[in-house]
TORBALUM-910845 format. One line per field, with one value per residue: residue number from 0; residue in one letter; x negated, y, z negated of N, C-alpha, C in turn. Coordinates in pm, whole numbers, plus 50000, padded with zeros to 5 digits. Layout:
REM residues N
num: [NUM:...] .
residu: [a:...] .
nx: [X:...] .
ny: [Y:...] .
nz: [Z:...] .
cax: [X:...] .
cay: [Y:...] .
caz: [Z:...] .
cx: [X:...] .
cy: [Y:...] .
cz: [Z:...] .
***
This chain:
REM residues 360
num: [0:1:2:3:4:5:6:7:8:9:10:11:12:13:14:15:16:17:18:19:20:21:22:23:24:25:26:27:28:29:30:31:32:33:34:35:36:37:38:39:40:41:42:43:44:45:46:47:48:49:50:51:52:53:54:55:56:57:58:59:60:61:62:63:64:65:66:67:68:69:70:71:72:73:74:75:76:77:78:79:80:81:82:83:84:85:86:87:88:89:90:91:92:93:94:95:96:97:98:99:100:101:102:103:104:105:106:107:108:109:110:111:112:113:114:115:116:117:118:119:120:121:122:123:124:125:126:127:128:129:130:131:132:133:134:135:136:137:138:139:140:141:142:143:144:145:146:147:148:149:150:151:152:153:154:155:156:157:158:159:160:161:162:163:164:165:166:167:168:169:170:171:172:173:174:175:176:177:178:179:180:181:182:183:184:185:186:187:188:189:190:191:192:193:194:195:196:197:198:199:200:201:202:203:204:205:206:207:208:209:210:211:212:213:214:215:216:217:218:219:220:221:222:223:224:225:226:227:228:229:230:231:232:233:234:235:236:237:238:239:240:241:242:243:244:245:246:247:248:249:250:251:252:253:254:255:256:257:258:259:260:261:262:263:264:265:266:267:268:269:270:271:272:273:274:275:276:277:278:279:280:281:282:283:284:285:286:287:288:289:290:291:292:293:294:295:296:297:298:299:300:301:302:303:304:305:306:307:308:309:310:311:312:313:314:315:316:317:318:319:320:321:322:323:324:325:326:327:328:329:330:331:332:333:334:335:336:337:338:339:340:341:342:343:344:345:346:347:348:349:350:351:352:353:354:355:356:357:358:359] .
residu: [x:x:x:x:x:x:x:x:x:x:x:x:x:x:x:x:x:x:x:x:x:x:x:x:x:x:x:x:x:x:x:x:x:x:x:x:x:x:x:x:x:x:x:x:x:x:x:x:x:x:x:x:x:x:x:x:x:x:x:x:x:x:x:x:x:x:x:x:x:x:x:x:x:x:x:x:x:x:x:x:x:x:x:x:x:x:x:x:x:x:x:x:x:x:x:x:x:x:x:x:x:x:x:x:x:x:x:x:x:x:x:x:x:x:x:x:x:x:x:x:x:x:x:x:x:x:x:x:x:x:x:x:x:x:x:x:x:x:x:x:x:x:x:x:x:x:x:x:x:x:x:x:x:x:x:x:x:x:x:x:x:x:x:x:x:x:x:x:x:x:x:x:x:x:x:x:x:x:x:x:x:x:x:x:x:x:x:x:x:x:x:x:x:x:x:x:x:x:x:x:x:x:x:x:x:x:x:x:x:x:x:x:x:x:x:x:x:x:x:x:x:x:x:x:x:x:x:x:x:x:x:x:x:x:x:x:x:x:x:x:x:x:x:x:x:x:x:x:x:x:x:x:x:x:x:x:x:x:x:x:x:x:x:x:x:x:x:x:x:x:x:x:x:x:x:x:x:x:x:x:x:x:x:x:x:x:x:x:x:x:x:x:x:x:x:x:x:x:x:x:x:x:x:x:x:x:x:x:x:x:x:x:x:x:x:x:x:x:x:x:x:x:x:x:x:x:x:x:x:x:x:x:x:x:x:x:x:x:x:x:x:x:x:x:x:x:x:x:x:x:x:x:x:x:x:x:x:x:x:x] .
nx: [49918:49797:49655:49852:49980:49767:49807:49969:49976:49813:49977:49865:49594:49249:49094:49085:49237:49331:49412:49421:49645:49742:49713:49888:50127:50131:50145:50395:50552:50521:50641:50913:50966:50979:51214:51238:51407:51381:51160:51060:51092:50917:50673:50662:50658:50404:50234:50262:50169:49901:49548:49507:49648:49595:49319:49264:49343:49171:49216:49165:49282:49615:49869:50117:50477:50540:50338:50395:50655:50602:50422:50554:50775:50672:50577:50543:50821:50929:50705:50616:50827:50799:50557:50605:50819:50698:50518:50696:50824:50614:50575:50789:50806:50979:51010:50916:51169:51354:51567:51552:51779:51925:52073:52245:52315:52446:52390:52495:52321:52448:52389:52195:52319:52344:52481:52682:52566:52555:52500:52184:52171:52098:51987:51963:51783:51820:51677:51870:51840:51629:51693:51540:51404:51355:51338:51394:51556:51615:51933:52007:52206:52325:52377:52469:52502:52489:52303:52066:52027:51865:51621:51567:51533:51330:51062:51046:50988:51206:51266:51463:51602:51887:52111:52335:52607:52836:53169:53115:52885:52948:52893:52852:52603:52434:52460:52347:52083:51986:51993:51832:51584:51548:51710:51993:52340:52596:52882:53123:53455:53680:53930:53794:53704:53930:54037:53879:53938:54207:54210:54072:54256:54474:54398:54464:54483:54636:54617:54363:54145:54100:53782:53593:53584:53555:53508:53500:53417:53427:53357:53597:53790:53936:53832:53930:53810:53878:53751:53765:53648:53599:53509:53425:53358:53425:53603:53613:53447:53247:52905:52715:52870:52965:53111:53407:53524:53730:53809:53971:54054:54164:54251:54269:54359:54218:54299:54546:54683:54765:54785:54604:54567:54342:54250:53989:53801:53539:53246:52997:52670:52563:52558:52766:52609:52400:52509:52717:53060:53039:52788:52827:53014:52860:52679:52853:52938:52691:52620:52720:52538:52370:52522:52593:52344:52167:52256:52445:52284:52109:52296:52427:52242:52022:52142:52161:52315:52345:52099:51929:51738:51653:51482:51279:51142:51197:51438:51465:51213:51228:51444:51312:51116:51275:51388:51147:51076:51295:51256:51001:51072:51262:51092:50944:51108:51318:51651:51832:51836:51865:51796:51536:51414:51434:51263:51012:50986:50915:50647:50362:50175:50299:50445:50227:50117:50334:50349:50107:50153:50366:50227:50066] .
ny: [49878:50118:50177:50216:50443:50618:50713:50930:51280:51478:51734:51928:52170:52098:52182:52154:51923:51647:51389:51145:51135:50879:50722:50856:50802:50532:50472:50595:50423:50188:50254:50297:50038:49937:50032:50313:50623:50894:51187:51240:50999:50838:50955:50897:50621:50585:50699:50514:50282:50194:50098:49879:49906:50173:50169:49998:50152:50359:50581:50851:51058:51052:51150:51406:51473:51709:51711:51496:51578:51828:51753:51551:51691:51859:51692:51543:51411:51274:51169:50990:50806:50712:50575:50383:50251:50135:49963:49781:49679:49540:49347:49188:49076:48913:48564:48313:48279:48403:48686:49025:49196:49499:49716:50022:50307:50585:50784:51001:51191:51263:51379:51569:51794:52147:52423:52570:52437:52135:51788:51619:51435:51113:50896:50555:50250:49916:49597:49328:49052:49028:49226:49463:49797:49967:50210:50557:50872:51229:51396:51693:51961:52110:51952:51616:51255:51138:51227:51184:50918:50830:50951:50822:50549:50570:50507:50230:49909:49819:49607:49358:49374:49376:49624:49733:49937:50179:50320:50582:50608:50499:50584:50701:50797:50699:50426:50393:50484:50299:50056:50122:50107:49841:49720:49562:49609:49623:49767:49924:50015:50278:50522:50750:50712:50720:50631:50404:50256:50214:50056:49822:49731:49673:49444:49096:48951:48747:48540:48459:48224:48144:48176:48184:48140:48251:48239:48404:48475:48724:49026:49023:48930:48730:48662:48621:48580:48626:48580:48688:48675:48815:48823:49125:49235:49429:49736:49856:50077:50160:50206:49927:49739:49414:49226:49208:49237:49119:49145:49017:49076:48928:48994:48892:48988:48849:48905:49045:48928:49059:49104:49215:49311:49372:49489:49518:49645:49590:49649:49495:49466:49223:48935:48636:48406:48461:48540:48388:48354:48293:48394:48670:48722:48684:48898:49123:49083:49082:49352:49492:49459:49669:49837:49675:49568:49772:50052:50017:49911:50121:50317:50192:50028:50203:50427:50652:50875:51039:51150:51440:51578:51842:52010:52111:51845:51651:51495:51323:51194:51059:50882:50735:50605:50442:50282:50151:50013:49834:49705:49579:49402:49243:49130:48960:48769:48832:48819:48931:49249:49419:49252:49199:49455:49489:49273:49378:49592:49510:49435:49618:49553:49399:49527:49609:49362:49251:49419:49359:49090:49123:49244:49048] .
nz: [49998:49937:50170:50344:50237:50273:50530:50512:50507:50264:50094:49940:49859:49895:49678:49338:49311:49114:49142:49383:49668:49767:49536:49353:49478:49473:49200:49149:49302:49166:48923:49007:49087:48837:48756:48719:48752:48799:48821:48567:48442:48597:48534:48261:48271:48391:48192:47993:48104:48068:48050:48200:48437:48520:48532:48741:48952:48937:48779:48560:48414:48338:48561:48504:48466:48605:48802:48963:49051:49182:49386:49533:49621:49810:50000:50324:50414:50636:50763:50560:50555:50815:50802:50604:50722:50948:50828:50700:50925:51043:50854:50889:51140:51397:51436:51689:51919:51752:51691:51632:51415:51365:51147:51140:50941:50759:50452:50196:49955:49682:49441:49509:49594:49612:49486:49719:49922:50096:49983:50058:50358:50472:50723:50793:50891:50881:50856:50933:50870:50674:50498:50462:50475:50780:50881:50825:50825:50785:50813:50940:50799:50998:51204:51312:51261:51508:51729:51579:51559:51769:51707:51469:51550:51733:51676:51658:51801:52034:52203:52298:52057:51859:51787:51540:51470:51317:51417:51470:51613:51861:52147:52474:52559:52353:52382:52638:52598:52415:52563:52773:52650:52614:52428:52268:52184:51928:51883:51688:51766:51741:51676:51761:52010:52209:52463:52526:52296:52326:52563:52463:52261:52428:52567:52648:52387:52264:52434:52418:52292:51955:51822:51616:51274:50941:50586:50272:49930:49677:49485:49363:49538:49803:50133:50464:50782:51130:51450:51780:52117:52441:52784:52959:53208:53395:53425:53167:53146:52965:52897:52999:52855:52809:52674:52480:52140:51890:51561:51281:50961:50664:50349:50009:49691:49401:49152:49148:49349:49582:49924:50222:50564:50823:51141:51362:51643:51878:52098:52306:52436:52480:52666:52735:52743:52582:52338:52132:52010:51738:51672:51724:51533:51304:51341:51317:51061:50929:50959:50745:50552:50519:50366:50138:50048:50042:50027:49825:49620:49570:49481:49253:49102:49079:49031:49208:49298:49084:49052:49018:49186:49397:49515:49791:49973:49791:49733:49959:49955:49705:49765:49968:49816:49663:49860:49939:49712:49698:49939:49897:49686:49824:50011:49854:49784:49605:49486:49310:49240:49009:48797:48874:48837:48559:48487:48590:48427:48180:48168:48236:48432:48618:48844:49017:49082:49220:49440:49564:49633:49812:50016:50120] .
cax: [49998:49709:49621:49976:49994:49659:49852:50048:49893:49831:50016:49787:49462:49153:49032:49171:49311:49281:49457:49446:49785:49780:49721:50013:50241:50135:50199:50538:50619:50517:50741:51041:50979:51023:51352:51234:51506:51348:51021:51021:51078:50798:50556:50663:50604:50263:50171:50269:50116:49781:49424:49516:49699:49523:49180:49262:49365:49069:49273:49105:49381:49742:49944:50242:50603:50532:50248:50486:50760:50545:50353:50658:50869:50604:50532:50614:50908:50942:50577:50617:50925:50740:50451:50665:50897:50599:50466:50803:50844:50511:50592:50911:50807:51066:50933:50957:51318:51433:51596:51569:51904:51904:52202:52227:52421:52399:52434:52472:52264:52547:52325:52109:52406:52295:52578:52761:52485:52592:52391:52109:52221:51994:52022:51865:51792:51795:51672:51982:51798:51549:51733:51431:51429:51262:51328:51484:51530:51714:52022:52025:52344:52380:52405:52527:52416:52483:52174:51953:51997:51751:51493:51550:51484:51226:50927:51058:50994:51355:51275:51540:51656:52032:52149:52475:52648:52984:53232:53064:52770:52990:52882:52796:52455:52364:52454:52255:51958:51943:51977:51708:51468:51546:51786:52139:52416:52724:52933:53271:53536:53793:54009:53707:53693:54071:54050:53815:54010:54339:54177:54050:54378:54567:54357:54565:54424:54710:54585:54218:54134:54023:53649:53511:53653:53467:53575:53399:53476:53337:53410:53736:53886:53907:53851:53929:53782:53897:53687:53787:53570:53631:53426:53488:53254:53474:53725:53605:53377:53152:52782:52652:52950:53002:53206:53489:53535:53840:53786:54087:54017:54268:54196:54371:54303:54223:54373:54685:54745:54811:54711:54600:54521:54278:54195:53890:53750:53398:53199:52857:52595:52514:52632:52817:52509:52310:52578:52834:53142:52986:52674:52882:53078:52751:52630:52945:52933:52562:52608:52747:52421:52318:52606:52591:52217:52079:52320:52511:52179:52061:52399:52465:52128:51936:52229:52103:52398:52330:51961:51954:51635:51703:51379:51200:51168:51205:51548:51435:51107:51276:51515:51217:51051:51374:51388:51032:51089:51395:51194:50901:51138:51316:50982:50891:51210:51417:51791:51900:51751:51870:51722:51396:51370:51407:51143:50904:50974:50863:50498:50319:50094:50390:50469:50113:50116:50434:50308:50001:50223:50444:50138:49983] .
cay: [50007:50235:50201:50277:50582:50700:50767:51048:51398:51541:51876:52014:52211:52006:52235:52139:51794:51555:51256:51121:51118:50736:50680:50908:50732:50389:50490:50625:50299:50091:50301:50273:49897:49904:50091:50459:50689:51031:51223:51230:50852:50798:51002:50817:50487:50594:50724:50394:50162:50148:50087:49762:49966:50300:50137:49940:50263:50459:50699:50890:51131:51016:51270:51435:51481:51825:51681:51416:51668:51932:51689:51479:51787:51919:51590:51525:51293:51191:51093:50882:50711:50650:50483:50272:50168:50059:49852:49686:49616:49446:49237:49111:49045:48790:48448:48281:48238:48480:48820:49119:49263:49625:49783:50167:50376:50699:50799:51130:51192:51359:51465:51680:51910:52272:52524:52549:52351:51995:51699:51567:51315:51035:50786:50444:50136:49803:49461:49247:48921:49038:49340:49561:49923:49981:50355:50657:51014:51327:51458:51830:51998:52172:51848:51491:51137:51083:51252:51142:50773:50811:50986:50713:50420:50594:50446:50085:49835:49774:49511:49238:49394:49410:49729:49738:50065:50201:50383:50723:50595:50442:50695:50656:50827:50617:50287:50398:50501:50167:49956:50161:50063:49694:49676:49532:49676:49578:49893:49937:50112:50331:50625:50852:50673:50678:50555:50267:50184:50172:49944:49705:49681:49623:49320:48991:48873:48628:48435:48427:48113:48179:48113:48182:48171:48242:48275:48441:48519:48813:49153:49002:48904:48626:48716:48532:48662:48556:48653:48649:48751:48786:48898:49249:49290:49540:49803:49932:50208:50191:50153:49797:49652:49289:49152:49269:49157:49155:49091:49026:49042:48914:49004:48865:49015:48736:48940:49088:48844:49139:49076:49317:49264:49483:49441:49615:49602:49625:49607:49453:49441:49085:48845:48524:48303:48504:48565:48310:48424:48272:48488:48801:48727:48704:49033:49210:49064:49129:49492:49546:49441:49802:49893:49594:49534:49887:50170:49985:49901:50258:50384:50126:49989:50317:50553:50759:50995:51122:51211:51588:51639:51924:52101:52066:51709:51556:51402:51220:51112:50964:50785:50655:50523:50331:50191:50080:49916:49729:49626:49495:49300:49150:49049:48869:48669:48865:48834:49017:49361:49472:49163:49226:49583:49459:49193:49454:49699:49449:49429:49719:49502:49325:49596:49599:49222:49227:49491:49278:48981:49166:49287:48933] .
caz: [50002:49938:50312:50409:50180:50333:50661:50483:50478:50133:50111:49846:49898:49837:49554:49212:49311:49019:49172:49530:49701:49770:49403:49303:49550:49427:49065:49158:49350:49047:48827:49062:49075:48698:48727:48703:48837:48810:48806:48423:48412:48669:48453:48133:48296:48418:48076:47912:48179:48004:48127:48285:48568:48562:48559:48881:49048:48923:48709:48432:48351:48400:48605:48429:48549:48691:48912:49051:49097:49268:49503:49611:49679:49924:50084:50451:50393:50757:50776:50466:50608:50939:50756:50530:50815:51032:50742:50673:51051:51062:50760:50921:51280:51419:51483:51821:51933:51671:51745:51516:51405:51294:51108:51121:50870:50682:50314:50134:49823:49617:49333:49570:49629:49539:49507:49836:50015:50071:49947:50166:50424:50531:50816:50769:50970:50793:50921:50866:50818:50554:50410:50440:50548:50882:50920:50763:50866:50734:50912:50903:50782:51124:51312:51256:51271:51648:51800:51498:51575:51862:51631:51369:51608:51840:51637:51658:51925:52041:52295:52257:51931:51856:51701:51507:51408:51306:51530:51499:51719:51988:52240:52606:52560:52268:52447:52744:52543:52355:52672:52851:52575:52603:52316:52289:52076:51891:51824:51647:51852:51672:51744:51815:52156:52227:52587:52505:52191:52388:52648:52386:52203:52529:52619:52614:52287:52225:52517:52381:52189:51839:51846:51500:51141:50817:50458:50164:49804:49615:49447:49317:49647:49900:50262:50579:50909:51254:51556:51916:52212:52579:52880:53015:53303:53478:53379:53039:53166:52860:52955:52977:52782:52881:52589:52389:52024:51798:51422:51196:50824:50570:50212:49904:49558:49307:49029:49175:49454:49695:50056:50326:50693:50905:51267:51425:51777:51907:52224:52295:52572:52477:52743:52658:52727:52476:52213:52111:51921:51604:51655:51713:51399:51217:51363:51254:50911:50886:50964:50617:50467:50484:50258:50021:50001:50036:49972:49692:49519:49533:49403:49130:49026:49062:48992:49289:49318:48965:49046:49058:49263:49503:49567:49906:50024:49681:49744:50062:49907:49606:49832:50032:49714:49629:49974:49938:49608:49741:50053:49836:49615:49919:50077:49759:49754:49501:49528:49214:49218:48874:48721:48899:48776:48417:48485:48604:48325:48060:48166:48329:48543:48722:48974:49106:49119:49320:49560:49630:49690:49935:50122:50168] .
cx: [49919:49672:49738:49991:49884:49704:49928:49958:49924:49873:49939:49649:49366:49111:49137:49250:49246:49315:49478:49593:49824:49784:49847:50131:50245:50186:50348:50612:50624:50626:50882:51069:51013:51146:51350:51330:51482:51194:50969:51008:50953:50676:50554:50611:50456:50184:50163:50201:49984:49666:49428:49563:49617:49380:49174:49275:49262:49114:49210:49209:49516:49818:50077:50355:50595:50446:50325:50585:50707:50494:50459:50755:50812:50563:50612:50691:50923:50818:50567:50706:50876:50634:50504:50753:50808:50548:50571:50833:50741:50515:50702:50925:50884:50975:50978:51096:51405:51457:51631:51705:51895:52040:52166:52343:52364:52453:52402:52419:52344:52477:52239:52191:52361:52390:52673:52691:52523:52472:52316:52168:52112:52046:51917:51891:51740:51786:51779:51932:51722:51593:51626:51451:51322:51249:51430:51453:51648:51802:52052:52173:52409:52410:52483:52445:52390:52352:52052:51934:51875:51619:51462:51483:51364:51092:50930:51045:51132:51372:51350:51603:51807:52057:52301:52502:52796:53032:53174:52956:52821:53004:52810:52649:52372:52350:52349:52109:51905:51906:51854:51579:51465:51625:51921:52207:52544:52784:53083:53334:53664:53852:53926:53676:53838:54098:53996:53893:54143:54318:54149:54172:54476:54516:54454:54503:54499:54671:54431:54216:54053:53894:53562:53600:53550:53555:53470:53482:53373:53409:53560:53834:53844:53935:53832:53908:53806:53838:53717:53699:53614:53542:53499:53387:53298:53597:53714:53543:53278:53016:52734:52742:52996:53101:53282:53513:53652:53816:53913:54040:54147:54216:54297:54299:54316:54287:54516:54768:54795:54719:54711:54534:54464:54228:54109:53846:53603:53360:53049:52807:52543:52603:52663:52703:52405:52379:52710:52929:53093:52870:52730:52952:52978:52692:52723:52945:52803:52547:52631:52641:52363:52395:52582:52449:52119:52148:52381:52405:52133:52165:52411:52346:52038:52017:52187:52183:52392:52184:51970:51832:51688:51599:51298:51244:51185:51319:51520:51322:51151:51358:51422:51141:51145:51386:51270:51035:51182:51328:51088:50963:51201:51207:50931:51002:51314:51558:51872:51808:51746:51788:51571:51340:51343:51277:51015:50876:50909:50711:50450:50241:50175:50414:50349:50097:50210:50401:50201:50066:50299:50354:50056:50041] .
cy: [50126:50275:50259:50421:50677:50772:50902:51162:51451:51686:51970:52054:52126:52053:52210:52008:51703:51410:51248:51088:50965:50675:50726:50833:50585:50391:50502:50495:50200:50122:50272:50126:49848:49972:50242:50525:50837:51066:51204:51079:50788:50832:50926:50679:50485:50618:50594:50269:50111:50132:49973:49803:50075:50270:50077:50045:50374:50595:50727:50964:51105:51139:51283:51447:51601:51796:51603:51499:51756:51868:51626:51568:51847:51811:51580:51397:51209:51110:50976:50769:50639:50544:50359:50184:50082:49943:49746:49609:49509:49326:49142:49084:48920:48681:48405:48224:48317:48625:48907:49183:49385:49692:49931:50223:50485:50703:50937:51115:51302:51445:51572:51801:52033:52382:52481:52458:52209:51906:51653:51447:51246:50927:50679:50332:50024:49670:49370:49125:48931:49139:49431:49685:49943:50126:50432:50792:51103:51372:51598:51875:52057:52080:51736:51374:51093:51107:51199:50990:50741:50849:50874:50589:50445:50524:50295:50028:49769:49665:49392:49253:49420:49511:49734:49877:50084:50284:50521:50713:50525:50542:50648:50683:50734:50470:50289:50404:50371:50066:49993:50127:49915:49635:49631:49596:49602:49702:49884:50041:50145:50449:50743:50829:50627:50591:50418:50189:50131:50050:49812:49652:49626:49491:49203:48897:48751:48508:48381:48330:48168:48104:48109:48219:48156:48286:48309:48491:48612:48949:49137:48984:48787:48683:48618:48617:48567:48639:48600:48736:48719:48874:49013:49305:49401:49600:49887:50073:50247:50130:50014:49711:49532:49195:49242:49179:49212:49070:49114:48986:49039:48900:48976:48893:48889:48767:48967:49002:48930:49111:49191:49255:49385:49419:49555:49561:49652:49590:49577:49439:49309:48993:48717:48416:48338:48514:48485:48389:48413:48370:48633:48825:48754:48844:49134:49206:49118:49276:49557:49520:49574:49870:49810:49574:49651:50002:50143:49968:50029:50335:50325:50099:50111:50437:50675:50883:51088:51182:51344:51652:51719:52003:52036:51927:51604:51462:51290:51127:51014:50851:50679:50557:50410:50236:50102:49977:49798:49637:49532:49379:49197:49062:48942:48769:48699:48876:48917:49134:49419:49382:49180:49358:49563:49379:49278:49562:49640:49442:49520:49667:49436:49398:49592:49462:49195:49304:49418:49159:49004:49199:49172:48874] .
cz: [50000:50085:50382:50372:50237:50468:50639:50451:50333:50151:50031:49908:49830:49696:49445:49212:49202:49058:49333:49554:49702:49627:49331:49355:49497:49287:49065:49209:49240:48950:48872:49059:48934:48659:48708:48804:48865:48795:48663:48397:48478:48583:48322:48158:48311:48292:47983:47975:48120:48102:48226:48429:48606:48596:48706:48978:49030:48859:48578:48356:48412:48436:48519:48524:48645:48816:49010:49126:49212:49401:49590:49679:49805:50030:50217:50443:50518:50783:50682:50509:50731:50895:50689:50624:50901:50953:50726:50814:51076:50974:50799:51068:51307:51475:51631:51831:51846:51732:51628:51522:51313:51275:51083:51052:50787:50531:50269:49997:49748:49512:49373:49613:49550:49576:49616:49945:49991:50037:50074:50227:50495:50614:50807:50857:50888:50876:50851:50799:50682:50455:50371:50523:50643:50926:50841:50809:50809:50845:50860:50893:50908:51224:51249:51295:51421:51719:51719:51507:51661:51788:51528:51433:51707:51805:51643:51793:51939:52144:52242:52120:51944:51747:51674:51436:51406:51427:51562:51611:51841:52089:52366:52605:52467:52321:52556:52698:52487:52469:52758:52781:52543:52492:52361:52171:52049:51819:51801:51730:51761:51745:51798:51966:52196:52354:52571:52407:52248:52480:52572:52321:52302:52595:52568:52505:52241:52316:52497:52274:52069:51833:51724:51373:51028:50700:50360:50042:49735:49593:49417:49427:49731:50042:50373:50702:51026:51364:51684:52007:52352:52666:52938:53110:53386:53406:53255:53061:53056:52906:52900:52885:52860:52800:52495:52265:51939:51665:51336:51056:50738:50429:50110:49769:49469:49178:49046:49272:49581:49817:50152:50451:50774:51027:51332:51564:51793:52043:52212:52433:52578:52563:52674:52651:52625:52331:52206:52018:51769:51579:51643:51584:51290:51220:51293:51106:50857:50881:50819:50515:50421:50378:50127:49961:50000:49960:49836:49585:49475:49447:49263:49047:48997:49029:49075:49287:49198:48951:49101:49128:49376:49572:49680:49951:49914:49691:49846:50013:49802:49667:49901:49935:49669:49740:49969:49829:49639:49844:49991:49766:49711:49984:49987:49712:49651:49565:49432:49174:49076:48782:48741:48839:48626:48399:48491:48491:48196:48045:48269:48447:48651:48843:49073:49162:49239:49450:49633:49694:49819:50047:50183:50302] .
***
């Protein structure tokens, strides 16, 4: 990780530096792996870590909270995300015959709201199979996620990658940009694309054989999903769309017994010989990994929305460190993030050991 952090430019002047930037970032990462949620908590963890940790990093005087706050607020957050994303992508290179699946979604850091200024909004790309963060970028308040998707994915090798995204990104330009770079897409279609949505709902779905069924239990409910797919090589007018997908979700509360049904449609550039209905069902289901295995963890386990960092790039950098901690834990086989944070909090040398393990 020190080598990865070396790629980020130190925003401080050389004169008066007591701690190298890679060392500060490594300490912060260790603290976040131990559950630290703020600059104060990071500094407290560093102060309590002891010589077993500080000695390995060559630290004579442990940095205080103001040092972490000042440096991380001035740091080039996009450069940090680029370096971390490249490292995570290299650690999760698909094997022969495997295809990388990337889910894209945004999240607002509610605690970073400052007066009338809205909270910082970040767009992230998650590897569905490994649940590690491959990229992140800020979405300026004057724009939206749509054009930022290209900036987000520009640094990734998209050859034969399948990108999944919600209805906001079901745009002609986005689909063309992805396919021009050798990627495939699975995009949800809702009312923001009224013509396409009407075409999909009008397809003769009753004549299409049900091709995939799945059932899952969790969050207090039982969910049955039925997936139908059909070729649409002509007539839709959406770039490179060759299959239409209809997903019907039937949910039943295990406490109240109340049932609800939801039907959504999607389009994909994956042809039938490359993507069976079962695979498309998995892609659609896997897209929610970015909500369940990243955003939910940051919200609930790290209590991100109550973190009040608002100065400079501090909100994005703290989110990046949380992403990194989650990525490191996923790479080392962790399934329960909250339990892993408690495990690392009990012994100060454990975070460094886990970082080394993730880097091997």
